[in-house]
C-alpha positions as CSV (number, residue, x, y, z in Angstrom):
1,M,37.0,-26.3,-77.1
2,V,38.9,-25.6,-73.8
3,E,41.4,-23.4,-75.7
4,A,38.6,-21.5,-77.3
5,F,37.0,-21.0,-73.9
6,R,40.3,-19.6,-72.4
7,I,40.8,-17.2,-75.3
8,G,37.2,-16.1,-75.0
9,L,37.6,-15.5,-71.3
10,I,40.9,-13.5,-71.8
11,V,39.1,-11.3,-74.4
12,F,36.2,-10.8,-72.1
13,V,38.3,-9.8,-69.1
14,A,40.3,-7.4,-71.4
15,V,37.0,-5.8,-72.5
16,L,35.8,-5.4,-69.0
17,L,39.2,-3.8,-67.9
18,T,39.1,-1.4,-70.8
19,A,35.5,-0.4,-70.1
20,G,36.3,0.0,-66.5
21,F,39.3,2.4,-67.2
22,G,37.0,4.3,-69.6
23,V,34.5,4.9,-66.7
24,L,37.1,5.4,-63.9
25,L,39.4,7.9,-65.7
26,P,36.6,10.4,-66.4
27,L,35.2,9.9,-62.9
28,R,38.6,10.7,-61.5
29,T,38.9,13.8,-63.6
30,R,35.5,15.0,-62.6
31,T,36.4,14.3,-58.9
32,R,39.6,16.4,-59.2
33,R,37.6,19.2,-60.9
34,A,35.1,19.1,-58.3
35,T,37.7,19.5,-55.6
36,G,39.3,22.5,-57.3
37,Q,35.9,24.0,-57.9
38,T,35.1,23.6,-54.2
39,F,38.2,25.5,-53.1
40,S,37.9,28.2,-55.9
41,Q,34.2,28.7,-54.8
42,W,35.2,28.9,-51.1
43,A,38.0,31.4,-52.0
44,A,35.5,33.7,-53.9
45,R,33.1,33.7,-51.0
46,H,35.8,34.6,-48.4
47,G,37.8,37.1,-50.6
48,W,40.8,34.7,-50.9
49,R,42.9,34.0,-54.0
50,F,42.8,30.6,-55.5
51,A,45.6,29.1,-57.6
52,H,46.4,25.7,-58.8
53,S,50.1,24.4,-59.2
54,P,51.7,27.8,-58.8
55,H,55.5,28.2,-58.7
56,E,56.8,29.5,-55.3
57,S,60.5,29.9,-54.3
58,W,59.8,28.7,-50.7
59,T,59.1,25.1,-52.0
60,A,62.9,24.8,-51.7
61,R,62.4,24.7,-48.0
62,L,60.0,21.8,-48.0
63,P,60.7,18.1,-48.1
64,G,61.7,17.1,-51.5
65,H,62.4,20.7,-52.7
66,D,60.1,20.2,-55.6
67,P,59.2,23.5,-57.5
68,E,56.4,21.7,-59.3
69,G,55.0,20.2,-56.1
70,L,52.3,22.7,-55.2
71,G,48.6,21.8,-55.9
72,V,45.6,23.7,-54.6
73,T,46.8,26.9,-53.1
74,L,44.7,29.6,-51.2
75,T,45.9,33.0,-50.1
76,G,44.1,35.4,-47.9
77,E,44.0,37.3,-44.6
78,L,43.7,35.9,-41.1
79,G,44.4,37.7,-37.9
80,G,45.7,40.8,-39.8
81,R,48.4,38.7,-41.6
82,Q,48.6,37.3,-45.1
83,V,48.3,33.5,-44.9
84,T,48.8,30.8,-47.6
85,V,47.6,27.3,-47.3
86,A,48.5,24.7,-50.0
87,D,48.7,21.0,-50.9
88,Y,52.2,20.0,-51.7
89,S,53.7,16.6,-52.8
90,F,56.7,15.0,-54.3
91,T,57.6,11.5,-55.3
92,T,60.7,9.3,-54.5
93,N,61.7,6.2,-56.4
94,A,63.2,3.1,-54.8
95,W,64.7,0.1,-56.6
96,T,64.0,-3.4,-55.5
97,G,65.9,-5.7,-57.7
98,E,64.8,-4.6,-61.2
99,I,61.5,-3.2,-59.9
100,V,61.1,0.5,-59.3
101,S,58.6,1.5,-56.5
102,T,57.3,5.1,-56.5
103,T,56.1,6.7,-53.3
104,T,54.2,9.9,-53.2
105,H,54.7,12.1,-50.0
106,R,51.8,14.5,-49.4
107,Y,51.8,17.5,-47.1
108,V,49.6,20.5,-46.1
109,V,51.7,23.7,-46.0
110,V,50.9,26.9,-44.2
111,G,52.7,30.1,-44.7
112,V,52.4,33.5,-43.0
113,L,53.9,36.7,-44.2
114,L,55.8,38.6,-41.5
115,E,56.2,42.4,-41.3
116,R,59.8,42.5,-42.0
117,P,62.5,40.1,-43.3
118,Y,64.6,37.8,-41.0
119,P,67.7,35.8,-41.6
120,P,67.1,32.0,-42.3
121,V,66.2,30.0,-39.3
122,A,64.4,26.7,-39.0
123,V,63.3,24.5,-36.1
124,V,62.4,20.8,-36.8
125,D,61.6,17.9,-34.7
126,V,64.2,15.2,-34.7
127,A,61.9,12.7,-36.3
128,A,61.6,15.0,-39.3
129,L,65.2,14.9,-40.1
130,S,64.8,11.4,-41.5
131,Q,62.3,12.8,-44.1
132,P,63.7,13.4,-47.7
133,G,65.0,16.9,-48.1
134,S,64.8,17.8,-44.5
135,A,68.2,19.7,-44.3
136,L,67.8,23.4,-44.2
137,F,70.3,26.3,-44.3
138,C,73.2,24.5,-42.6
139,D,74.5,21.1,-41.4
140,S,75.5,22.1,-37.9
141,P,72.5,22.5,-35.5
142,V,72.4,25.5,-33.1
143,T,72.2,24.5,-29.4
144,T,70.1,26.6,-27.1
145,G,71.3,25.2,-23.7
146,H,67.9,23.8,-22.9
147,R,68.6,20.0,-22.6
148,E,65.1,18.6,-23.3
149,F,64.5,21.0,-26.3
150,D,68.0,20.4,-27.8
151,Y,67.2,16.6,-27.5
152,R,63.9,16.7,-29.2
153,F,64.5,19.5,-31.8
154,R,67.1,20.8,-34.1
155,V,67.6,24.6,-34.7
156,M,69.4,25.4,-38.0
157,A,70.4,28.8,-39.0
158,V,72.9,30.9,-40.9
159,D,73.4,33.2,-37.8
160,P,73.5,31.1,-34.6
161,N,73.2,34.2,-32.4
162,Y,70.2,35.5,-34.2
163,A,68.7,32.1,-34.0
164,R,69.0,32.1,-30.3
165,L,67.3,35.4,-30.0
166,L,64.3,34.1,-31.9
167,V,64.2,30.7,-30.2
168,D,63.9,32.2,-26.8
169,P,62.5,30.5,-23.6
170,Q,58.9,31.4,-24.6
171,V,59.3,29.7,-28.0
172,I,61.1,26.8,-26.5
173,A,58.3,26.3,-23.9
174,A,55.6,26.5,-26.7
175,H,57.5,23.8,-28.8
176,L,57.9,21.4,-25.7
177,A,54.1,22.0,-25.0
178,G,53.2,21.0,-28.6
179,V,51.6,24.5,-29.0
180,I,53.6,25.5,-32.2
181,P,54.8,23.3,-35.1
182,R,58.1,22.7,-36.9
183,W,58.9,25.9,-38.9
184,S,61.3,27.7,-41.2
185,L,61.7,31.3,-41.6
186,A,63.5,33.2,-44.5
187,G,62.9,36.7,-45.4
188,H,59.3,37.7,-44.8
189,E,58.0,34.0,-45.2
190,L,57.3,31.8,-42.2
191,L,56.5,28.2,-43.1
192,T,55.3,25.0,-41.6
193,Y,54.1,21.7,-43.0
194,Q,52.3,18.5,-41.9
195,T,51.6,15.2,-43.5
196,G,48.2,14.9,-45.3
197,R,46.1,16.7,-47.8
198,L,44.1,19.9,-47.7
199,G,40.5,18.9,-46.9
200,D,37.7,21.1,-45.7
201,P,38.6,24.8,-46.5
202,D,36.6,25.8,-43.5
203,A,39.4,24.2,-41.4
204,I,42.0,26.6,-42.7
205,A,41.8,29.0,-39.7
206,D,42.5,26.1,-37.4
207,L,45.4,25.0,-39.5
208,A,46.9,28.5,-39.5
209,A,46.4,29.3,-35.8
210,P,49.6,27.6,-34.4
211,L,51.8,29.4,-37.1
212,L,50.0,32.7,-36.4
213,H,50.8,32.3,-32.8
214,L,54.4,31.7,-33.6
215,A,54.5,34.7,-35.8
216,S,53.4,36.9,-32.9
217,L,56.0,35.4,-30.6
218,I,58.8,35.9,-33.2
219,E,57.9,39.6,-33.9
220,S,57.4,40.5,-30.3
221,R,60.9,39.2,-29.4
222,A,62.9,40.3,-32.4
223,H,62.5,44.1,-32.2
């Protein structure tokens, strides 16, 4: 009798779990579609382009360097410049004995297209160097001579002299004041990223503002 009860309980739980997954999976799918639809509708209203999971070469400059990592991607014009805002993620695996644990790292990426191409340069905060795939362009950082900035940030570039031209006292002061974010520049594409996920599309202007400010600083000093 007891054994029959145990068997019946196991079957009952299995049925509940199966039914639960049958409800949750469609719900999750509908939620994802609704999110994508929200962004596509926003893009249509504002004259922006919407894409899902595009392939962009600049993902090589993001943590994880995953060419398949882009999700929702929106491109349009702000402040007279072409701006792209996107969800990006990649996964890492870690072994604990015989168990593999998978971690998904999620970021919001902002890109601004500059008027002309530039040699590769990146400025990252020291804390970001511990993130997977943080190395950019070279292994030896460029020093600026500003003690506090060189302690808190790393400048990496192919051409150190050109990097010092771009990372001038005004850019250094903006970094120390927290006005501009970590960034990388290669060709026409100026990028930054922060942890999180793209939420309200109406917040895109605020997300892009610091990088647009940096773009103006770079182009005003590099001529």
